[in-house]
Every structure is written in structure tokens, then in C-alpha cells.
C-alpha positions in Angstrom: 0.0 -0.1 -0.3 1.1 3.6 -1.4 -0.8 5.8 0.5 1.0 9.7 0.6 -1.8 11.5 1.8 -4.2 10.8 5.1 -8.0 11.6 4.7 -10.4 11.4 7.6 -11.5 8.0 6.7 -8.5 6.6 7.6 -7.1 8.7 9.9 -10.3 7.8 12.1 -8.9 4.2 11.1 -5.5 4.9 12.7 -6.4 6.6 15.9 -9.0 3.5 16.5 -6.3 1.0 16.0 -4.2 2.7 17.7 -6.7 2.9 21.2 -7.4 -0.4 20.5 -3.4 -1.9 20.7 -2.9 0.5 23.6 -6.1 -1.0 25.3 -5.0 -4.2 24.5 -1.6 -3.5 26.2 -2.7 -1.7 29.4 -1.5 -4.4 31.6 1.8 -4.8 30.5 2.3 -1.2 30.8 0.8 -0.9 34.6 4.0 -3.2 35.0 6.4 -0.8 33.8 5.2 1.6 36.6 8.1 2.2 38.6 6.5 1.3 42.3 4.8 -2.1 42.5 2.3 -1.1 44.1 -1.4 -2.8 44.1 -3.5 -0.2 41.4 -4.1 0.3 38.0 -1.8 3.4 37.1 0.0 4.8 33.4 -1.9 1.9 31.1 -5.3 2.4 32.6 -4.9 5.7 33.0 -4.0 6.2 29.3 -6.5 3.2 28.1 -9.2 5.3 29.3 -8.7 8.5 28.1 -8.1 7.4 24.6 -11.1 5.5 24.5 -12.9 8.0 25.9 -12.2 9.9 22.4 -12.6 6.6 20.2 -16.2 6.2 21.8 -16.8 9.7 20.0 -15.1 9.1 16.8 -16.5 5.9 16.8 -20.2 7.4 17.3 -19.3 10.0 14.4 -22.5 9.9 11.6 -20.0 12.1 9.1 -16.5 11.6 9.4 -14.5 14.5 7.7 -11.3 16.8 9.5 -13.4 19.1 11.4 -15.7 16.8 13.0 -13.0 14.0 13.5 -10.4 16.4 15.3 -13.0 17.9 17.4 -14.1 14.2 18.6 -10.4 13.4 19.2 -9.8 16.8 21.2 -12.9 17.1 22.9 -13.4 13.2 23.8 -9.6 13.2 25.1 -9.7 16.4 27.2 -13.2 15.1 28.8 -11.6 11.4 29.4 -8.2 12.3 30.2 -7.3 10.8 33.4 -3.6 10.6 35.6 -0.7 13.0 34.3 -0.2 10.4 31.7 -3.9 10.8 30.4 -3.9 14.6 30.7 -0.7 14.8 28.5 -1.8 12.5 26.1 -4.9 14.6 25.9 -2.6 17.7 25.5 -1.3 15.7 22.3 -3.6 14.8 20.3 -5.0 18.5 21.1 -2.7 20.1 19.7 -2.6 17.8 16.9 -5.8 18.2 16.3 -6.2 22.1 16.5 -3.3 21.6 13.1 -5.2 19.3 10.8 -8.9 20.4 11.6 -9.1 23.0 8.4 -7.3 19.9 6.4 -9.0 18.0 3.5 -5.9 15.4 3.7 -2.9 15.2 5.7 0.0 15.6 3.5 3.8 14.5 5.4 4.5 18.0 5.7 1.2 18.8 7.2 1.8 15.9 9.8 5.0 16.9 10.4 3.7 20.4 11.7 1.0 19.1 13.7 3.3 16.4 15.9 5.5 19.6 16.2 2.2 21.5 17.4 1.3 18.4 19.6 4.6 18.6 21.4 4.2 22.0 22.1 0.3 22.3 23.4 1.6 19.3 25.8 5.3 21.1 26.9 2.8 24.0 27.9 0.5 21.9 29.7 2.9 20.7 32.3 4.4 23.4 34.8 7.7 21.5 35.5 8.3 19.0 32.6 10.8 16.0 33.3 12.8 14.7 30.5 12.8 10.9 30.4 8.9 10.7 30.2 6.1 10.7 27.9 7.1 14.2 26.8 10.7 13.1 26.0 9.3 10.2 23.7 7.1 13.3 22.0 9.7 15.2 21.3 12.1 12.6 20.2 9.1 12.0 17.5 8.7 15.8 16.5 12.5 16.0 16.2 13.0 13.0 13.7 9.9 14.3 11.7 11.5 18.0 11.2 14.8 16.3 10.5 13.1 13.8 7.5 12.0 16.5 5.7 14.5 18.9 5.9 16.6 15.8 4.3 14.1 15.1 2.0 11.0 17.4 1.1 9.8 14.6 -1.2 9.9 11.4 1.7 7.1 9.5 1.1 4.3 8.6 4.0 5.2 5.0 4.6 9.1 6.1 5.0 8.7 9.1 7.4 6.1 7.2 9.5 8.2 4.2 9.9 11.2 5.9 10.8 9.6 8.4 13.1 8.3 5.4 15.0 11.5 3.7 15.0 13.3 6.9 16.0 11.1 7.3 19.3 11.1 3.8 19.9 15.2 4.7 20.1 14.2 7.6 22.4 12.0 5.3 24.7 15.0 2.6 25.2 17.2 5.6 26.6 14.8 6.5 29.1 16.4 4.6 32.0 19.6 6.9 31.0 17.7 10.2 31.6 15.9 9.0 35.0 18.0 7.1 37.7 14.9 5.4 39.1 13.7 4.0 35.9 17.3 2.6 35.5 16.9 1.4 39.4 13.8 0.0 38.6 14.9 -1.8 35.2 12.5 -0.2 33.4 11.6 2.3 30.6 9.0 4.7 30.7 5.9 3.8 31.1 3.7 6.5 29.4 6.4 6.8 26.8 5.7 3.1 26.2 1.6 3.9 26.2 2.3 6.4 23.3 4.5 4.0 20.6 1.3 1.1 21.0 -0.3 4.2 20.0 1.7 5.1 17.7 2.4 1.4 16.3 -0.8 0.4 15.9 -1.8 3.5 13.9 0.7 2.4 11.5 -0.7 -1.3 11.4 -4.1 0.4 10.1 -2.3 3.0 7.6 -0.3 0.1 6.4 -3.8 -1.8 5.9 -3.4 -4.7 8.1 -6.6 -6.5 9.4 -7.3 -4.8 12.2 -10.3 -4.4 15.2 -12.0 -1.2 14.9 -15.0 -1.8 16.8 -15.6 0.5 20.0 -18.2 0.3 22.3 -20.4 3.2 22.1 -23.8 4.8 23.1 -26.0 6.2 20.8 -25.7 6.1 17.4 -23.0 4.6 15.5 -21.0 5.0 12.1 -19.6 2.2 9.8 -16.8 1.9 11.7 -18.5 1.0 15.0 -19.6 -1.9 16.5 -23.3 -3.2 15.2 -26.1 -4.5 17.1 -25.0 -3.0 20.6 -28.3 -4.5 22.3 -28.0 -7.7 20.6 -25.0 -8.0 22.5 -26.5 -6.9 25.7 -28.9 -9.9 25.4 -27.9 -12.6 27.6 -27.7 -16.0 25.2 -27.8 -18.5 28.5 -28.9 -17.4 31.7 -28.0 -19.6 34.3 -24.9 -19.3 35.5 -24.5 -23.1 36.7 -21.9 -24.6 39.0 -21.1 -27.5 41.2 -18.5 -30.1 42.2 -18.4 -34.0 41.1 -17.6 -36.1 43.6 -16.4 -39.2 41.0 -17.3 -42.4 42.1 -17.0 -43.7 38.3 -14.1 -43.8 35.9 -13.2 -40.7 34.5 -10.6 -40.9 31.5 -9.2 -38.0 29.4 -12.0 -39.3 26.8 -14.9 -38.8 29.4 -13.6 -35.4 30.4 -13.7 -34.3 26.6 -17.0 -36.0 25.9 -18.6 -33.8 29.0 -17.1 -30.7 27.7 -18.7 -31.4 24.2 -22.3 -32.1 26.1 -21.4 -28.5 28.2 -20.5 -26.7 24.5 -23.9 -28.5 23.0 -25.9 -26.6 25.8 -24.3 -23.7 26.8 -20.9 -21.5 27.1 -18.5 -19.9 29.6 -17.3 -23.6 30.0 -14.5 -24.3 33.0 -14.4 -28.5 33.7 -11.4 -28.8 36.4 -10.4 -32.4 37.6 -8.5 -33.0 40.5 -8.0 -35.8 42.4 -11.1 -37.6 42.5 -13.2 -34.5 42.2 -14.3 -32.3 39.1 -15.1 -28.9 39.6 -17.6 -27.6 36.7 -18.9 -23.8 35.6 -21.1 -23.1 33.1 -23.6 -21.0 31.2 -27.3 -22.4 30.0 -30.9 -22.3 29.6 -31.1 -25.8 31.0 -29.2 -26.4 34.2 -31.2 -29.9 35.2 -29.3 -31.1 31.5 -25.7 -30.3 32.9 -26.7 -31.7 36.4 -28.2 -34.8 35.1 -25.4 -35.6 32.8 -23.1 -35.0 36.0 -24.6 -37.5 38.2 -24.0 -40.2 35.3 -20.1 -39.8 37.0 -20.6 -39.3 40.5 -22.5 -37.6 43.5 -22.7 -33.8 43.0 -22.2 -31.0 46.5 -21.6 -27.3 46.0 -24.2 -26.7 43.6 -25.2 -23.1 42.4 -27.2 -21.6 40.1 -28.0 -17.9 39.8 -30.2 -16.4 36.9 -28.2 -14.0 35.3 -30.9 -12.5 33.0 -32.8 -11.4 36.8 -29.4 -10.3 37.9 -28.9 -8.1 34.6 -32.2 -7.0 35.7 -32.0 -6.3 39.1 -28.4 -4.2 38.2 -30.2 -2.1 35.7 -33.0 -1.0 38.2 -30.0 -0.3 40.7 -28.5 1.7 37.9 -31.5 3.8 37.3 -32.0 4.4 40.9 -28.9 5.8 41.4 -29.1 7.9 38.7 -32.3 9.5 39.5 -30.9 9.6 42.7 -28.0 11.5 41.6 -30.7 13.8 39.2 -32.8 14.9 42.1 -29.7 15.7 44.3 -28.1 17.8 41.4 -31.3 19.5 40.9 -31.2 20.1 44.7 -28.3 22.0 44.5 -28.8 24.1 41.6 -31.6 25.4 43.5 -29.9 26.1 46.6 -28.8 29.8 47.2 -25.8 30.5 45.4 -22.6 30.9 47.6 -19.4 33.1 47.3 -17.2 30.1 48.1 -17.6 25.7 47.6 -15.0 22.9 48.1 -14.8 20.0 46.2 -12.4 17.4 47.3 -11.2 14.2 45.8 -12.1 11.3 48.6 -11.5 7.5 49.1 -13.4 5.7 51.5 -16.4 6.0 53.7 -14.4 7.8 56.5 -12.3 9.5 55.0 -15.3 11.1 53.1 -17.1 11.9 56.0 -14.0 13.9 57.3 -13.9 16.0 54.0 -18.0 16.2 54.6 -17.6 17.4 58.5 -15.3 20.0 57.5 -17.1 21.6 55.0 -16.8 20.0 51.7 -19.5 20.5 49.5 -18.6 17.5 46.9 -16.8 14.7 46.8 -15.4 12.7 43.8 -14.7 9.2 44.8 -11.3 8.6 43.4 -7.6 8.4 44.4 -4.7 6.1 43.6 -6.8 3.3 42.9 -9.0 5.2 39.9 -7.9 8.7 39.0 -11.2 10.6 38.0 -11.3 12.2 35.0 -11.3 16.4 34.0 -14.9 15.4 33.1 -15.4 13.9 36.5 -14.0 17.4 37.9 -16.2 19.4 35.2 -19.4 17.5 36.5 -18.6 18.3 40.2 -17.7 21.9 39.5 -21.6 22.1 37.7 -22.7 20.5 40.9 -21.6 23.1 43.1 -23.5 26.2 43.1 -20.3 28.4 44.1 -18.8 32.1 42.4 -15.5 30.4 43.7 -14.5 26.9 44.1 -11.5 25.0 45.4 -10.7 21.7 44.3 -8.5 19.1 46.1 -7.1 16.7 44.1 -5.5 14.9 47.0 -3.3 12.6 44.8 0.3 14.0 42.4 -1.4 12.3 39.2 -5.1 14.1 39.3 -3.5 17.4 39.9 -3.3 17.8 36.3 -6.9 16.8 35.5 -7.8 19.1 38.2 -5.9 22.1 36.3 -7.4 21.0 32.9 -11.0 21.3 34.3 -9.9 24.7 35.6 -9.1 26.1 32.4 -12.6 24.4 30.8 -14.1 26.3 33.8 -15.8 29.9 32.6 -18.4 30.7 34.3 -16.9 29.9 38.1 -13.1 30.9 39.3 -11.4 27.5 40.0 -8.7 27.5 42.5 -6.6 24.3 42.3 -4.6 23.7 45.7 -2.0 21.2 44.8 -3.2 18.7 47.5 -0.9 15.7 46.7 -2.3 13.3 49.6 -5.3 12.8 51.4 -3.8 13.9 54.6 -2.8 17.4 53.1 -6.4 17.9 51.6 -7.6 17.8 55.3 -5.0 20.1 56.3 -5.9 22.5 53.4 -9.1 22.2 53.8 -8.6 23.0 57.9 -6.7 25.9 57.4 -9.8 27.8 55.3 -10.6 30.7 56.8 -13.8 32.6 55.6 -12.7 36.2 56.3 -9.9 35.9 54.1 -10.0 36.1 50.6 -9.8 33.4 47.9 -6.2 34.4 47.0 -5.2 34.5 50.5 -6.8 31.5 51.6 -5.0 29.7 48.5 -1.5 30.9 49.7 -2.1 29.7 53.0 -3.2 26.6 52.3 -0.6 25.9 49.5 1.8 27.1 52.6 0.7 24.6 55.2 0.3 21.7 53.0 4.0 21.7 52.5 4.2 20.8 56.4 2.5 17.9 56.0 4.8 14.6 55.7 2.6 11.1 54.5 3.2 7.9 54.2 0.6 4.9 53.1 1.3 1.2 54.0 0.5 -1.4 50.9 2.1 -4.5 49.3 4.1 -5.0 46.6 2.8 -7.0 43.8 6.5 -7.5 42.0 10.1 -8.3 42.5 11.9 -5.0 42.1 14.5 -2.8 43.3 14.2 1.0 44.3 15.4 3.5 46.3 18.0 1.0 47.6 15.7 -1.1 48.5 15.2 -4.8 47.2 11.3 -5.6 47.3 9.7 -9.3 46.7 6.3 -9.5 45.8 4.1 -9.3 48.9 6.3 -7.4 51.0 4.6 -4.4 53.0 6.0 -1.2 51.8 5.3 1.9 53.4 5.2 4.7 50.2 6.0 8.2 51.2 6.0 11.6 49.6 9.4 11.0 47.3 9.9 7.3 47.3 10.2 4.2 49.1 10.5 4.7 53.2 10.0 1.2 54.7 9.5 -2.7 53.3 9.1 -5.7 55.6 7.1 -8.9 56.3 5.0 -7.6 59.2 2.6 -4.6 58.7 2.9 -3.4 62.0 6.5 -3.2 62.1 6.8 -1.6 58.7 4.4 1.3 59.7 6.8 2.2 62.6 9.8 2.4 60.3 7.7 4.6 57.9 6.6 6.7 61.0 10.4 6.8 62.0 11.7 8.0 58.4 9.0 11.2 58.6 9.8 12.4 62.1 11.5 15.6 62.5 11.8 17.5 65.7 9.4 20.1 64.6 6.7 17.2 64.5 3.4 17.3 66.7 0.6 15.3 65.4 0.4 11.8 63.8 -3.0 11.2 61.9 -3.3 7.1 61.2 -6.8 6.5 58.3 -7.1 2.6 58.8 -8.1 0.9 55.7 -11.0 -1.0 54.9 -9.0 -4.3 55.5 -7.9 -3.4 58.7 -9.7 -3.1 62.4 -10.2 -0.4 64.7 -8.5 -3.0 67.3 -5.7 -3.5 65.2 -5.2 0.8 63.9 -5.3 1.5 68.5 -2.6 -0.8 68.7 -0.6 0.8 66.4 -1.5 4.0 67.8 -0.8 3.1 71.1 3.0 1.9 70.1 3.2 5.5 68.3 1.9 7.3 71.8 5.1 5.3 73.4 7.7 6.5 70.7 6.3 9.5 70.5 5.4 11.2 73.4 5.5 14.4 72.4 3.1 14.5 69.8 -0.6 13.7 69.2 -1.7 10.8 68.2 -4.9 10.5 66.4 -6.8 7.4 65.0 -9.3 7.8 62.3 -11.5 5.1 60.3 -10.5 5.9 56.4 -12.1 3.0 54.8 -9.5 3.3 51.9 -9.1 0.4 49.6 -5.9 -1.1 48.5 -4.1 0.6 51.5 -3.9 -0.5 55.1 -3.1 2.9 56.6 -2.6 6.3 55.3 -0.5 8.1 58.0 0.7 11.9 58.1 2.8 13.3 60.1 3.1 17.1 60.6 
């Protein structure tokens, strides 16, 4: 295939192919994260960001360069999650700004669009760090410029392949630019995510067979998946599970015959035999047939049959109830008198949420490290708070850029983002709000006070790695501080105490412990008692946090 220009139809296919390729590699990209914590991060955030745009692209009834550019830019900006997702959305924003008025994209236009993409993304980041997705993107842009200068008549295929090859080489160099990557033995995860988008897009350009299907709501275009309603229907209604206690001979051939029979009456089949028992799972419309056949091999135990259609209906009803309740609450807030100042906080866990509510937060966005809220989540929250000035507390360093992006997209209210990187910083910021002071004065005080808060978060390692001069093994307990790993060990309480020790200084006055969903109050109180013994000059507070993933969030201030 030799296409020297790219029209809107081809660009749409390239974009969707890039999105799908990233989606297929997201778990692998998550594993490249430097810190081995048990939550989705870069791969998940970038995928959610680009799939938000992909759904808008797939729903286009008429694909022109203008409609395509708008769908990519708007979809990714609103769906942006995490720093990597926000940077990706800014790359798309710059790129689409350059191509939206074109009929076709030539090599020259493509080169300038890539330059515009990088320029826009760098501007969005206050302190750009090299060795990241930005570096890889800039490497691609620089190589594009060089190629065009060397040969103004270069063919599109050659141009694309050489730009991608150079960007890949830059990615391989990221460990030399960021020591933390080198120590962990990985390349930058955001840069790798960008490469998967570019490689998927190039495959589509070459005409390779690519799955362009993307689930959309509403009207769908020619490149979307057909029959969304048909797919929603449940073909086999009963989830059937049981264990056979074997009483007759059960050979490999017997198992193959049994599986073939189950396939004739259902799907989602799992049959596992082990030392005299056979575990069976099947979705079918007639559980009795599966049970009758199984009884010919032995007796049955642990039988469980669930009506999936009924569960599906219940789920839809619950979702409708939640949507109605949310709409009612939104209407109530919209009718409330307009306030001068409102507060939005990202929160995680019932206990943490109660603390923020008690301190005066108007709206909580559920999120945090386990699921970074999107820019659209921020915009929806802003719409719910009827106030002239709204303070946003992201409470996670990976959410600050999304909050900033929502700030720039809001025109009818003044948005002030306080760059809180942890839950304790958010709590401290809100405590220090003084109604008598102006929003600007409060922002200045809050921003200074949060610098006095040190945070340690206790969780477990999901893989072996070496970082911050510490050897970490899968399953180890880690104390993750503001700037790295503070402590590693096998016993949670020991690691918690060591984490606090690393955070302590002579000015420390308060230690706050927020215990997670997996911890008991008794365990937290026991830890609090030991902290009181060790640091009698400090007040120690124990609070139910209810957060997932993290056993304890501990602050020292």
C-alpha cells in the first residue's frame, strides 16, 4: 500500500487502531510502573483517556477532518485521567488543532501537527521532566523535522516508519535520563503507552487487518460495532456451578465428551478435574441437563445456580435508581442559594469522605490512586457546586493535572486548584480555610500549610523490584512516602512504625493514622498506642478511613 496523504476516513481508522492497541497492552504498561503498588496507573489511565475519545470518533455519523478533530480533542480532554492521560490529551489537542481545517494530511502537515502536539503538551506541564512520555513525543517531532528537511519529497510510509523507529529508540534511552527508571530496570510507562498508539495507528495505515470496533452509546457510524442491544442480551440465562465427587472411571476421553456435551447446551465452560473431584462451571438455559449428565459420573456437592437475566435486570434497576437519586441531588443543589465559596475534594473510603464532609466539602469525587478521576468527573463536580469560587483538592499527585485541565475549561466559575498530593494534605488544606480571608489569601495559606504535611501509605508489593536502594519482593509490605519507598518488610505493624520513624523530625507535633477497609479498629488502636509510647511529645489521632488497597495512610505534621 502506498498512500502519500491521509484523509479523514483513514485517520479515523488509524486513531481507533492506536486506541485498541493501547487497550490490549494496558496491563503490560501498568507493570512498567516504577512503584510495584497494587493499583492500575499509567496503562489504565492512558487507555481510559483515549477510549473516551475513541467512543466519540466511533459515534460520528459523518467523518470529516473537522468532526474527527473535535471528537478526538473533546473526548480525550474530558476523559483524561492521571498525569499520563492529561499529557496524552494535550498531545491530541495540539495535533488536532493543526489538522482540523485540512482536507487531507500531507507529510508536511503531519510534521507540523506533531510539532504542535509536543508544544501544547509541554506548555500544559508546569515542570516538564525528561525521560517521560514528553521526551518520547519530542523525539518523534524532532525526527519528523529532520526527515522532512533531508528529503522534502519523502513518502508517507517511509516517514511514519522512521519517526516511529526513532521514537522507540528514544524510549529505550529513558532509563538513562531518569535514574529511578534505571534502578527499577524499566522504560518509561507513559512513553511506552504512546508507542503502542503510534504502532497501532501505523498498522492501520499499512492496511493490516485491525479490529476497529469500539462500544458506543447512541448513534453509531460505519466503523463502530453493530447490534449493541443484541450483544447486551444474555444468550444463556443460568450460571451453573457444582463439584462432582467421582464414583466412576473418569478418563481424558470422558472429560472431553463431557466438555463437548456442555458446549452443546451452553458456553463459558470451565471443567477442572483434580484428585477425585471435578469442578464445573457453565452458562446454560437448562441447568438440569448439565446436572443430569454430571450425576452419571458421581455425586454432586456445592451446587449453585444463578439467574443472570434477573441479576442483569436488578443491576439495571439499581443503576436507574442511582441515576435518579443523583439527578434529584443535582436539582436540589442547583436550587440552593448561590454561595461565594465551595469545595470539591477527591476522596476514597467512607471514613475519609465523612471527614471531608464534616470539614465543609460540598462535593466528593470518589477516586484516588486506585482510580484517578477524569477531567469530566471534575467538570461534573464543578457543575454540581453552586458557588462563585470553587476550591478543588485533588489529594493525589496524579490527579492535579486533570483538575488544572478542568479549571481551564470552566468559564462561569472561578476555580482554584490547591495542589494537594495526599488525603492528609487535603484535610490540612480544608482545616486552614478562613472565611474572612479572600480566596487568593486562603489559596496562599493552604498551599504553604500542605508543605508541612508528610504522608506515608502502607500497602503490599505486586512484583519483585529494586528501588530507592531497597530490595522488594512480591507480597512485601511497603511504606510509600511522598518521594519514594520509606520502609519494606514482612510485618505490617513493623513497617508502619519504620515508615513513621522515617517521616519524623524535631518539629513534628501530630501523627494521624487513617486505617483502611482491610484493617480493624483494634489493630489501628494498637499501632496508635505504640506510636504514643515512641513519640510522647506528639498527639496521635486514629481515624477510620475505609480506603481500599492501603492498610494505613499516616501523616506527620
